[in-house]
N, CA, C and O atoms as a MOPAC input file, in Angstrom:
PM7 MOZYME 1SCF
protein

 N      8.58500 1    -9.33700 1    18.20700 1
 C      8.38300 1    -9.08100 1    16.79600 1
 C      9.10000 1   -10.13200 1    15.96300 1
 O     10.08600 1   -10.73500 1    16.38800 1
 N      8.57400 1   -10.32700 1    14.77300 1
 C      9.20000 1   -11.26300 1    13.84400 1
 C     10.30300 1   -10.53600 1    13.06700 1
 O     10.34600 1    -9.30600 1    13.03500 1
 N     11.18400 1   -11.30500 1    12.44800 1
 C     12.21800 1   -10.66100 1    11.61400 1
 C     11.61500 1    -9.80200 1    10.49300 1
 O     12.17900 1    -8.76600 1    10.13900 1
 N     10.48300 1   -10.22300 1     9.93900 1
 C      9.83300 1    -9.43900 1     8.88400 1
 C      9.37700 1    -8.09200 1     9.44600 1
 O      9.59300 1    -7.04800 1     8.83000 1
 N      8.75300 1    -8.12500 1    10.60400 1
 C      8.31100 1    -6.87300 1    11.23000 1
 C      9.49300 1    -5.98300 1    11.58600 1
 O      9.42000 1    -4.76100 1    11.45400 1
 N     10.57600 1    -6.59500 1    12.03600 1
 C     11.77900 1    -5.82800 1    12.34800 1
 C     12.31500 1    -5.12200 1    11.09900 1
 O     12.72800 1    -3.96400 1    11.16200 1
 N     12.30400 1    -5.81900 1     9.98200 1
 C     12.78000 1    -5.22000 1     8.73500 1
 C     11.87100 1    -4.07300 1     8.29500 1
 O     12.34300 1    -3.03500 1     7.83200 1
 N     10.57200 1    -4.27400 1     8.44500 1
 C      9.63000 1    -3.20500 1     8.10400 1
 C      9.88400 1    -1.98300 1     8.99700 1
 O      9.96700 1    -0.85500 1     8.51100 1
 N     10.00400 1    -2.22000 1    10.28900 1
 C     10.24500 1    -1.12400 1    11.23000 1
 C     11.55800 1    -0.40000 1    10.91900 1
 O     11.64200 1     0.82000 1    11.06100 1
 N     12.57200 1    -1.14000 1    10.50000 1
 C     13.85200 1    -0.52100 1    10.14000 1
 C     13.68800 1     0.39300 1     8.92200 1
 O     14.28500 1     1.46800 1     8.86200 1
 N     12.88500 1    -0.03700 1     7.96500 1
 C     12.62700 1     0.79600 1     6.78400 1
 C     11.88400 1     2.06800 1     7.18300 1
 O     12.20800 1     3.15500 1     6.70600 1
 N     10.89300 1     1.93100 1     8.05500 1
 C     10.15200 1     3.10100 1     8.51200 1
 C     11.07800 1     4.05600 1     9.27600 1
 O     10.94900 1     5.27400 1     9.15500 1
 N     11.99600 1     3.51000 1    10.05200 1
 C     12.95700 1     4.34600 1    10.78000 1
 C     13.83100 1     5.14200 1     9.80900 1
 O     14.15200 1     6.30100 1    10.07100 1
 N     14.20900 1     4.53200 1     8.70500 1
 C     14.97600 1     5.25800 1     7.68700 1
 C     14.17500 1     6.43500 1     7.14700 1
 O     14.69700 1     7.54000 1     7.00100 1
 N     12.90800 1     6.18800 1     6.85500 1
 C     12.05100 1     7.26200 1     6.34900 1
 C     11.93800 1     8.38000 1     7.37700 1
 O     12.04200 1     9.55700 1     7.03300 1
 N     11.72800 1     8.01600 1     8.62600 1
 C     11.60100 1     9.00900 1     9.69300 1
 C     12.89000 1     9.81000 1     9.88100 1
 O     12.85200 1    10.96300 1    10.30900 1
 N     14.01700 1     9.20000 1     9.56500 1
 C     15.31000 1     9.88400 1     9.66800 1
 C     15.60600 1    10.74000 1     8.43800 1
 O     16.66300 1    11.36600 1     8.35200 1
 N     14.67000 1    10.76500 1     7.48500 1
 C     14.84500 1    11.59300 1     6.29900 1
 C     15.42700 1    10.88000 1     5.10200 1
 O     15.74500 1    11.51400 1     4.09500 1
 N     15.57100 1     9.56700 1     5.19600 1
 C     16.15400 1     8.79000 1     4.10100 1
 C     15.05700 1     7.99900 1     3.38400 1
 O     14.95400 1     6.78000 1     3.52900 1
 N     14.25200 1     8.70800 1     2.62100 1
 C     13.13700 1     8.08600 1     1.92800 1
 C     13.60400 1     7.06600 1     0.89200 1
 O     13.02400 1     5.98600 1     0.77400 1
 N     14.63900 1     7.40300 1     0.15200 1
 C     15.17100 1     6.47200 1    -0.85100 1
 C     15.68600 1     5.19000 1    -0.18900 1
 O     15.48500 1     4.09200 1    -0.71000 1
 N     16.34200 1     5.33500 1     0.94500 1
 C     16.82000 1     4.16700 1     1.67500 1
 C     15.67700 1     3.31200 1     2.18100 1
 O     15.75300 1     2.08400 1     2.15300 1
 N     14.61600 1     3.95900 1     2.64500 1
 C     13.42900 1     3.22800 1     3.10000 1
 C     12.80600 1     2.44400 1     1.95500 1
 O     12.41300 1     1.29000 1     2.12200 1
 N     12.72000 1     3.07700 1     0.79900 1
 C     12.17200 1     2.39900 1    -0.37900 1
 C     13.02800 1     1.19000 1    -0.73900 1
 O     12.50100 1     0.11400 1    -1.01800 1
 N     14.33700 1     1.36500 1    -0.73400 1
 C     15.23100 1     0.24900 1    -1.07200 1
 C     15.03600 1    -0.91800 1    -0.10800 1
 O     15.01300 1    -2.07600 1    -0.52600 1
 N     14.89700 1    -0.61700 1     1.16900 1
 C     14.69700 1    -1.68600 1     2.16000 1
 C     13.35400 1    -2.37600 1     1.96700 1
 O     13.26400 1    -3.59900 1     2.07000 1
 N     12.32100 1    -1.60700 1     1.69100 1
 C     11.00500 1    -2.21800 1     1.47000 1
 C     10.98700 1    -3.02500 1     0.17100 1
 O     10.33100 1    -4.06400 1     0.09700 1
 N     11.69200 1    -2.56200 1    -0.83500 1
 C     11.78300 1    -3.33000 1    -2.07800 1
 C     12.43600 1    -4.69000 1    -1.82600 1
 O     11.98900 1    -5.70700 1    -2.35600 1
 N     13.48800 1    -4.69900 1    -1.01800 1
 C     14.13400 1    -5.97600 1    -0.66400 1
 C     13.18600 1    -6.84200 1     0.14400 1
 O     13.13800 1    -8.05800 1    -0.04500 1
 N     12.43500 1    -6.22500 1     1.04100 1
 C     11.51400 1    -6.97600 1     1.88300 1
 C     10.43200 1    -7.65800 1     1.05800 1
 O     10.14200 1    -8.83300 1     1.28500 1
 N      9.82600 1    -6.94900 1     0.10300 1
 C      8.77600 1    -7.58600 1    -0.69700 1
 C      9.35000 1    -8.63700 1    -1.64300 1
 O      8.66100 1    -9.58000 1    -2.03300 1
 N     10.60600 1    -8.46500 1    -2.00300 1
 C     11.25700 1    -9.49500 1    -2.81800 1
 C     11.39200 1   -10.78900 1    -2.01100 1
 O     11.16400 1   -11.88300 1    -2.52600 1
 N     11.76200 1   -10.64400 1    -0.74800 1
 C     11.94100 1   -11.80000 1     0.12800 1
 C     10.62400 1   -12.32700 1     0.68700 1
 O     10.48100 1   -13.52700 1     0.92000 1
 N      9.66700 1   -11.43700 1     0.90100 1
 C      8.38200 1   -11.78800 1     1.52700 1
 C      7.24000 1   -11.23300 1     0.67400 1
 O      6.61400 1   -10.24500 1     1.05900 1
 N      6.96000 1   -11.84900 1    -0.47200 1
 C      5.98100 1   -11.28000 1    -1.39700 1
 C      4.54100 1   -11.25800 1    -0.87800 1
 O      3.67600 1   -10.64800 1    -1.50600 1
 N      4.27400 1   -11.89900 1     0.23100 1
 C      2.93200 1   -11.88000 1     0.78900 1
 C      2.74300 1   -10.88600 1     1.91600 1
 O      1.69300 1   -10.88500 1     2.56000 1
 N      3.73000 1   -10.04000 1     2.17500 1
 C      3.66700 1    -9.10100 1     3.29200 1
 C      3.03900 1    -7.78800 1     2.82100 1
 O      3.72400 1    -6.90200 1     2.31000 1
 N      1.73200 1    -7.68500 1     3.00300 1
 C      0.95700 1    -6.55700 1     2.48100 1
 C      1.41800 1    -5.21700 1     3.03600 1
 O      1.42000 1    -4.22200 1     2.31100 1
 N      1.80500 1    -5.17100 1     4.29800 1
 C      2.18900 1    -3.90800 1     4.90900 1
 C      3.39000 1    -3.27800 1     4.19900 1
 O      3.47500 1    -2.05600 1     4.08200 1
 N      4.30400 1    -4.10200 1     3.73300 1
 C      5.46000 1    -3.56600 1     3.00600 1
 C      5.02600 1    -2.94700 1     1.67900 1
 O      5.53700 1    -1.89700 1     1.29000 1
 N      4.08900 1    -3.58800 1     0.98400 1
 C      3.57300 1    -2.99900 1    -0.25500 1
 C      2.83600 1    -1.69400 1     0.02200 1
 O      2.93000 1    -0.74400 1    -0.75600 1
 N      2.10100 1    -1.64800 1     1.13500 1
 C      1.39000 1    -0.42000 1     1.50200 1
 C      2.39300 1     0.71800 1     1.74600 1
 O      2.19200 1     1.84300 1     1.28900 1
 N      3.45500 1     0.41300 1     2.46100 1
 C      4.48600 1     1.41800 1     2.69300 1
 C      5.12400 1     1.88300 1     1.39500 1
 O      5.33300 1     3.07800 1     1.18300 1
 N      5.43200 1     0.92100 1     0.52500 1
 C      6.01300 1     1.29100 1    -0.76800 1
 C      5.06600 1     2.17800 1    -1.56700 1
 O      5.50300 1     3.13100 1    -2.21200 1
 N      3.79700 1     1.87500 1    -1.52800 1
 C      2.82800 1     2.68100 1    -2.26100 1
 C      2.86900 1     4.13400 1    -1.79800 1
 O      2.90200 1     5.05500 1    -2.61400 1
 N      2.86700 1     4.32500 1    -0.50100 1
 C      2.92300 1     5.68400 1     0.05000 1
 C      4.23800 1     6.36300 1    -0.31100 1
 O      4.24800 1     7.51500 1    -0.74600 1
 N      5.33800 1     5.65400 1    -0.13200 1
 C      6.64400 1     6.26000 1    -0.37500 1
 C      6.87100 1     6.54600 1    -1.85700 1
 O      7.42400 1     7.58700 1    -2.21200 1
 N      6.44400 1     5.62100 1    -2.72700 1
 C      6.54300 1     5.89500 1    -4.16600 1
 C      5.73500 1     7.14700 1    -4.51900 1
 O      6.17000 1     7.96800 1    -5.32600 1
 N      4.57100 1     7.28000 1    -3.91200 1
 C      3.76100 1     8.46900 1    -4.15900 1
 C      4.48700 1     9.73800 1    -3.75800 1
 O      4.43300 1    10.73900 1    -4.47400 1
 N      5.16600 1     9.70600 1    -2.62100 1
 C      5.92500 1    10.87000 1    -2.16300 1
 C      7.05700 1    11.20500 1    -3.13200 1
 O      7.45800 1    12.36200 1    -3.26100 1
 N      7.56200 1    10.18000 1    -3.80900 1
 C      8.65400 1    10.38100 1    -4.77000 1
 C      8.13200 1    10.64700 1    -6.19100 1
 O      8.90900 1    10.71100 1    -7.14400 1
 N      6.81100 1    10.79900 1    -6.31800 1
 C      6.17300 1    11.03600 1    -7.62400 1
 C      6.37000 1     9.87000 1    -8.58700 1
 O      6.34400 1    10.05300 1    -9.80400 1
 N      6.56300 1     8.69800 1    -8.05300 1
 C      6.68300 1     7.48200 1    -8.86400 1
 C      5.30000 1     6.81800 1    -8.85800 1
 O      5.10000 1     5.74000 1    -8.29900 1
 N      4.36100 1     7.51100 1    -9.50100 1
 C      2.95000 1     7.16200 1    -9.37400 1
 C      2.58200 1     5.80200 1    -9.94500 1
 O      1.74300 1     5.11100 1    -9.36700 1
 N      3.17500 1     5.39800 1   -11.04800 1
 C      2.84900 1     4.08200 1   -11.60400 1
 C      3.22800 1     2.97800 1   -10.62000 1
 O      2.48100 1     2.01800 1   -10.42700 1
 N      4.38600 1     3.12500 1   -10.00900 1
 C      4.81100 1     2.13200 1    -9.01900 1
 C      3.92700 1     2.18700 1    -7.77900 1
 O      3.63600 1     1.15100 1    -7.18000 1
 N      3.50000 1     3.37700 1    -7.39100 1
 C      2.60500 1     3.51700 1    -6.24000 1
 C      1.29400 1     2.78400 1    -6.49700 1
 O      0.78100 1     2.09000 1    -5.62000 1
 N      0.76100 1     2.94200 1    -7.69300 1
 C     -0.49900 1     2.26500 1    -8.04500 1
 C     -0.30600 1     0.76100 1    -8.03800 1
 O     -1.15200 1     0.03700 1    -7.51300 1
 N      0.77500 1     0.27800 1    -8.60300 1
 C      1.01000 1    -1.17000 1    -8.64400 1
 C      1.11000 1    -1.75200 1    -7.23200 1
 O      0.57400 1    -2.82700 1    -6.95900 1
 N      1.78600 1    -1.05100 1    -6.35300 1
 C      1.88900 1    -1.54500 1    -4.97300 1
 C      0.54100 1    -1.49400 1    -4.26800 1
 O      0.20300 1    -2.41400 1    -3.52200 1
 N     -0.22800 1    -0.44800 1    -4.48600 1
 C     -1.56500 1    -0.36700 1    -3.89500 1
 C     -2.44200 1    -1.50000 1    -4.41400 1
 O     -3.22300 1    -2.08800 1    -3.66500 1
 N     -2.30700 1    -1.79500 1    -5.69200 1
 C     -3.06900 1    -2.91300 1    -6.28100 1
 C     -2.67100 1    -4.24100 1    -5.63000 1
 O     -3.52200 1    -5.09400 1    -5.37800 1
 N     -1.39300 1    -4.40700 1    -5.36300 1
 C     -0.91400 1    -5.63300 1    -4.71600 1
 C     -1.49000 1    -5.76800 1    -3.30700 1
 O     -1.85300 1    -6.86700 1    -2.88700 1
 N     -1.57300 1    -4.66100 1    -2.58100 1
 C     -2.17200 1    -4.69900 1    -1.24200 1
 C     -3.60900 1    -5.18900 1    -1.33900 1
 O     -4.04000 1    -6.01200 1    -0.53100 1
 N     -4.34900 1    -4.69300 1    -2.31700 1
 C     -5.74500 1    -5.12600 1    -2.50100 1
 C     -5.83100 1    -6.61000 1    -2.83400 1
 O     -6.76000 1    -7.29200 1    -2.40200 1
 N     -4.88200 1    -7.10500 1    -3.58900 1
 C     -4.85400 1    -8.54100 1    -3.90500 1
 C     -4.58300 1    -9.36200 1    -2.64500 1
 O     -5.18900 1   -10.41300 1    -2.43700 1
 N     -3.67200 1    -8.87300 1    -1.81300 1
 C     -3.29600 1    -9.60700 1    -0.60200 1
 C     -4.32200 1    -9.46300 1     0.51800 1
 O     -4.44000 1   -10.34600 1     1.36700 1
 N     -5.05600 1    -8.36800 1     0.52400 1
 C     -6.05300 1    -8.08500 1     1.56400 1
 C     -7.40100 1    -7.77300 1     0.89800 1
 O     -7.90100 1    -6.65400 1     1.01400 1
 N     -7.99000 1    -8.75000 1     0.20400 1
 C     -9.17600 1    -8.47100 1    -0.61200 1
 C    -10.43800 1    -8.09400 1     0.15500 1
 O    -11.39300 1    -7.60900 1    -0.45200 1
 N    -10.47200 1    -8.29800 1     1.44900 1
 C    -11.66100 1    -7.95800 1     2.22600 1
 C    -11.49100 1    -6.71300 1     3.07400 1
 O    -12.38100 1    -6.36300 1     3.85000 1
 N    -10.36600 1    -6.04400 1     2.93600 1
 C    -10.06700 1    -4.87300 1     3.74800 1
 C    -10.49100 1    -3.59600 1     3.02600 1
 O     -9.87700 1    -3.22600 1     2.02500 1
 N    -11.52800 1    -2.91600 1     3.51500 1
 C    -11.97100 1    -1.68900 1     2.84700 1
 C    -10.87500 1    -0.62200 1     2.77200 1
 O    -10.79200 1     0.11500 1     1.79000 1
 N    -10.03700 1    -0.54100 1     3.80900 1
 C     -8.99400 1     0.47400 1     3.82400 1
 C     -8.01700 1     0.29400 1     2.66200 1
 O     -7.53000 1     1.27800 1     2.10500 1
 N     -7.73100 1    -0.95200 1     2.29500 1
 C     -6.82200 1    -1.20700 1     1.16900 1
 C     -7.35900 1    -0.58500 1    -0.10700 1
 O     -6.60900 1     0.00600 1    -0.88400 1
 N     -8.66500 1    -0.72000 1    -0.32100 1
 C     -9.27900 1    -0.17600 1    -1.53000 1
 C     -9.40100 1     1.35100 1    -1.45700 1
 O     -9.29900 1     2.03400 1    -2.47600 1
 N     -9.61900 1     1.87700 1    -0.25600 1
 C     -9.65400 1     3.32400 1    -0.09300 1
 C     -8.27800 1     3.90800 1    -0.41000 1
 O     -8.17600 1     4.93200 1    -1.08700 1
 N     -7.23700 1     3.26700 1     0.07200 1
 C     -5.87500 1     3.71400 1    -0.23300 1
 C     -5.60300 1     3.63700 1    -1.72900 1
 O     -4.99900 1     4.54000 1    -2.30900 1
 N     -6.05300 1     2.55600 1    -2.34400 1
 C     -5.89400 1     2.40800 1    -3.79900 1
 C     -6.57900 1     3.56800 1    -4.52000 1
 O     -6.03700 1     4.12000 1    -5.47700 1
 N     -7.76500 1     3.93000 1    -4.05500 1
 C     -8.48100 1     5.03700 1    -4.67300 1
 C     -7.68700 1     6.33500 1    -4.58400 1
 O     -7.57800 1     7.06900 1    -5.56700 1
 N     -7.14000 1     6.61300 1    -3.42400 1
 C     -6.37000 1     7.84600 1    -3.24800 1
 C     -5.10900 1     7.86200 1    -4.09600 1
 O     -4.76000 1     8.88600 1    -4.68300 1
 N     -4.42700 1     6.72400 1    -4.15900 1
 C     -3.20300 1     6.63400 1    -4.95900 1
 C     -3.52500 1     6.82900 1    -6.44000 1
 O     -2.81000 1     7.53400 1    -7.15400 1
 N     -4.59800 1     6.20300 1    -6.88700 1
 C     -4.99800 1     6.35700 1    -8.29500 1
 C     -5.40200 1     7.79300 1    -8.60500 1
 O     -5.08500 1     8.32200 1    -9.67000 1
 N     -6.10100 1     8.41400 1    -7.66900 1
 C     -6.49800 1     9.80800 1    -7.86500 1
 C     -5.26900 1    10.69300 1    -8.03500 1
 O     -5.22100 1    11.52900 1    -8.93800 1
 N     -4.27100 1    10.50800 1    -7.16200 1
 C     -3.04200 1    11.30200 1    -7.25100 1
 C     -2.33500 1    11.06600 1    -8.58000 1
 O     -1.71700 1    11.97600 1    -9.13300 1
 N     -2.43000 1     9.83700 1    -9.08800 1
 C     -1.77100 1     9.49400 1   -10.35000 1
 C     -2.57900 1     9.93600 1   -11.57200 1
 O     -2.14600 1     9.74100 1   -12.70800 1
 N     -3.75300 1    10.53100 1   -11.33800 1
 C     -4.58800 1    10.98400 1   -12.45100 1
 C     -5.40400 1     9.87600 1   -13.08600 1
 O     -5.94900 1    10.05000 1   -14.17600 1
 N     -5.49000 1     8.76200 1   -12.42700 1
 C     -6.25200 1     7.61700 1   -12.93700 1
 C     -7.64700 1     7.63200 1   -12.29000 1
 O     -7.94500 1     6.83300 1   -11.40200 1
 N     -8.46700 1     8.53700 1   -12.74800 1
 C     -9.73900 1     8.81300 1   -12.09400 1
 C    -10.69700 1     7.62600 1   -12.18600 1
 O    -11.36000 1     7.30300 1   -11.20100 1
 N    -10.78600 1     6.97800 1   -13.32800 1
 C    -11.69500 1     5.82500 1   -13.45200 1
 C    -11.29400 1     4.71200 1   -12.48200 1
 O    -12.15000 1     4.09800 1   -11.84600 1
 N    -10.00000 1     4.46000 1   -12.37300 1
 C     -9.52400 1     3.44100 1   -11.42700 1
 C     -9.77700 1     3.87500 1    -9.98500 1
 O    -10.10600 1     3.05200 1    -9.13100 1
 N     -9.62200 1     5.16300 1    -9.72300 1
 C     -9.87600 1     5.68600 1    -8.37900 1
 C    -11.34000 1     5.49400 1    -8.00200 1
 O    -11.64900 1     5.09100 1    -6.88100 1
 N    -12.22900 1     5.77800 1    -8.92800 1
 C    -13.66000 1     5.61500 1    -8.65800 1
 C    -14.01700 1     4.14800 1    -8.45000 1
 O    -14.82300 1     3.81800 1    -7.58000 1
 N    -13.42300 1     3.28000 1    -9.23900 1
 C    -13.68100 1     1.84800 1    -9.09400 1
 C    -13.20000 1     1.35100 1    -7.72500 1
 O    -13.91300 1     0.60300 1    -7.05600 1
 N    -12.01300 1     1.75600 1    -7.31200 1
 C    -11.48700 1     1.33900 1    -6.01800 1
 C    -12.33400 1     1.89300 1    -4.87900 1
 O    -12.53300 1     1.21300 1    -3.87200 1
 N    -12.83500 1     3.11900 1    -5.02300 1
 C    -13.70200 1     3.69600 1    -4.00100 1
 C    -14.99900 1     2.90200 1    -3.87900 1
 O    -15.48100 1     2.64900 1    -2.77600 1
 N    -15.54900 1     2.51900 1    -5.00700 1
 C    -16.76000 1     1.69200 1    -4.98600 1
 C    -16.49400 1     0.36900 1    -4.28100 1
 O    -17.30800 1    -0.09400 1    -3.48100 1
 N    -15.35900 1    -0.22900 1    -4.58200 1
 C    -15.00800 1    -1.49000 1    -3.92100 1
 C    -14.81800 1    -1.29500 1    -2.42200 1
 O    -15.22100 1    -2.15000 1    -1.63300 1
 N    -14.21500 1    -0.19300 1    -2.02300 1
 C    -14.02800 1     0.08800 1    -0.60300 1
 C    -15.37600 1     0.18000 1     0.09900 1
 O    -15.55400 1    -0.36900 1     1.18600 1
 N    -16.31800 1     0.87000 1    -0.51900 1
 C    -17.64500 1     1.00900 1     0.07800 1
 C    -18.36200 1    -0.33400 1     0.14900 1
 O    -19.02600 1    -0.63600 1     1.14100 1
 N    -18.22900 1    -1.13500 1    -0.89400 1
 C    -18.84200 1    -2.47700 1    -0.88900 1
 C    -18.25400 1    -3.34200 1     0.22300 1
 O    -18.98200 1    -4.05300 1     0.91500 1
 N    -16.94400 1    -3.27900 1     0.38900 1
 C    -16.28000 1    -4.05800 1     1.44900 1
 C    -16.74800 1    -3.59400 1     2.82800 1
 O    -16.97800 1    -4.40800 1     3.72200 1
 N    -16.88600 1    -2.27300 1     2.98800 1
 C    -17.34800 1    -1.73100 1     4.26400 1
 C    -18.76600 1    -2.19600 1     4.58200 1
 O    -19.05000 1    -2.60200 1     5.70900 1
 N    -19.65200 1    -2.13800 1     3.59600 1
 C    -21.03000 1    -2.57500 1     3.81400 1
 C    -21.09000 1    -4.06000 1     4.09900 1
 O    -21.88200 1    -4.50200 1     4.93100 1
 N    -20.26500 1    -4.83300 1     3.42000 1
 C    -20.23000 1    -6.28500 1     3.67100 1
 C    -19.77500 1    -6.56400 1     5.09000 1
 O    -20.31600 1    -7.44900 1     5.75300 1
 N    -18.79700 1    -5.82800 1     5.55900 1
 C    -18.30300 1    -6.00800 1     6.92300 1
 C    -19.38700 1    -5.65600 1     7.93600 1
 O    -19.52500 1    -6.33600 1     8.95200 1
 N    -20.13800 1    -4.62800 1     7.67700 1
 C    -21.23000 1    -4.24200 1     8.58800 1
 C    -22.33100 1    -5.29500 1     8.62300 1
 O    -22.88700 1    -5.58400 1     9.68300 1
 N    -22.64000 1    -5.86000 1     7.47700 1
 C    -23.68900 1    -6.90300 1     7.42400 1
 C    -23.27500 1    -8.13300 1     8.19600 1
 O    -24.12200 1    -8.82900 1     8.75700 1
 N    -21.97800 1    -8.41400 1     8.23400 1
 C    -21.48700 1    -9.62600 1     8.88700 1
 C    -21.21000 1    -9.46700 1    10.38300 1
 O    -20.73500 1   -10.40000 1    11.03000 1
 N    -21.50300 1    -8.30200 1    10.92200 1
 C    -21.24200 1    -8.08100 1    12.35600 1
 C    -22.26500 1    -8.80000 1    13.20700 1
 O    -22.20700 1    -8.73000 1    14.43500 1

């Protein structure tokens, strides 16, 4: 594993040990140091959502979509995060994008 992956795994271990705030702090440091590491933003999005920090969850989900623009799952996650945050129009838009990405992937097989 790379040092970046090790740091991500350490943050996940904190969450699994019941230290969600500590996991968030570690992931925040990780994205500060490695702003292109989409998995860390994805983790932050989920964890912010668990902490009811919905605006931050949406921003992190949006960042994942920017970093992984062809990944349907990124847009599906964005849709779910937006839905939880009460941003229904954004949720619907992200769902549409997820479906478009999925169909594009199928056409290219």
